[in-house]
C-alpha positions, 0 to 999 in steps of 0.5 A: 119937468117933474113927475107931477106934470108928467103924471098928471098929463098921463093921468088925464089921458088915461082917464078919458080914454078908459072911461070911454072904454068902460062906458063902451065895449070894455077892456079885452082881458087875457089870462096869462098861463104857460107859453102865453106868458113868454109871448107877452112882448109880441101882444102889441109892438111899439111904433117903429119896431125893427120888426116891421122893417122894409127889408128882411136880410138874405144870404148876402147880409151874412157874407163878410165885407171884403176891404179889398173891394174898396174903391178910393174916393174923394177925401181919402187920405192915403200914405204912399211909399216906395219900399226900401226908401223911407224918405219917400213916405208921404200921406196925402188926400185924394184931391177934389178932382179925384186925383193923387199928387205925389212927390213931383208927379203930375196928378194920377187918377185914383177916385173910383179905383182900387189902391193896388191898381193906382200903385201899379200905374205910379210904379210905371211912372217912377221907373225913371227915378227908382230901379224897379220900384214897389209902390204901396198906398194905404188908406189912412182915413176914409171918406166913404168907407165908413159906418155910423153908430148913433144913440145910446152907445158909450161912443156914438160916432163915425168908424172906419170900416177897414176890415170885416165887421159884424153888427155886434162888433160895431156896436162893441167898437162904439163902446157898447150900450150906454148905462146910467144911473136911475134912483141908485141903480145902474140900468141900460139906457138903450131900448133895443126893440126900437133899434134898427139899421139903415142901409142905402136909406132903408131899414133893415129888419134886425132883432137887436134884442135877440142879437145882443141880449140873447146872444143869437148869432143868427142875427149877426149880419155884416156891416157895409160901407154907409150903414147907419146903426141906430140904438134907440133910447129908452129915456122917458119910458115908464111903467107903473105899479099900483095896488097892494104893494110897498110902494105905488111908483113910476119906475123907469123902463129897461129892456127885458123888464119883468113883472117880478123885477118890477114889483120886487124892485128896492127903493127908499120905501122897500118895494114888494107886495103886501100881505093881503095882496091877491097874487093870482090875479095881477092885472097889466093894462097894455095898448092903445087907450082907445082899445086897451088889453087887460092881461091877467098874470098869476104872480104866485105861480110865477114866484113858485117857479110853475109859470115863466115870468111876464115881460113888461112893456113901456107904459104898462100899468100893473095893479096888484089887487087886494080884494077879489073881483069878478070883472076886469071892467070893475077893476079898471075903474079902481085902476083909473082912480088909483092912478090919478089919485097916486101919480097926479098928486105927487110933486117934486119927483124928477122925470126919468130923463132928468134922473138918469146920469150917464156913467162916465167911462173908467180911466184909460177907456177914452177913445178916438175913432 
């Protein structure tokens, strides 16, 4: 699918929605200043955000997992040996009947029991063959003591939980966040605001953005067997830049993208804004088309360091005006016309998910879980 078809559909949808708003009540306009700018990402949370998760971590989530608490399960593969007798080493699974079969011994109940407990029973049975045997049972593969990492990580897979592990360490074990190339720039493919943790079939409220990008250790809970970590994809999410700028463009959204980053982003046409641009009243159209919010940002003060930069959200339309305006409703009409004229007439450009190429791991980075 090309950007032409994608933008055409988007333009028609925005046209219908915006026109209804203009004829009706109009847009809600909020100027941005001081602390309000840094709070922009909270104006409207995307659907499915982990902020609205069902479970809030309590103190138990921050206690390290103890591998000694693990109980054997059907399908586990263990290594059994008698100390001092290398010829006794054997690797065997816990059979479907829940028993371990070792050497010429009858099956020994193992499922639901600790490896050390099974080892003591095995020592009692081997007393006839060895003098005071010391049996070791070491898990090699787990059927249940595992966690799953899905989505935009380098190595999505199932991993054994053989030691105490935090969420950040779990993502690192999966190779970290996946990266790709978009229009010559390396970007992260993950959208951390929509990422979440599933435990016992329920979502757990985790702020992955603060955890990974903000290095906030207070969000770093411990992984438990059966956990599913889902790192959401940022592919297909775009922001649009229009008005008195070097290039009218649709840009692939990346986590933490800001107003300055979007406007100053380099491309084949340069980027930046025109000399005639009025930077003190840049408009950001955000939210539901049935009830959009138009946010005013003073880009001039942001560039001077007098106000914090503004964080964007997927789907934002950023308009840099060239002429002064009095009412946001009047400018919204111009935004609609410019959007349709600019993006619905483009052809040949590819969508984000067709121009993103996953960066290949470097030599020697291949890993097996």
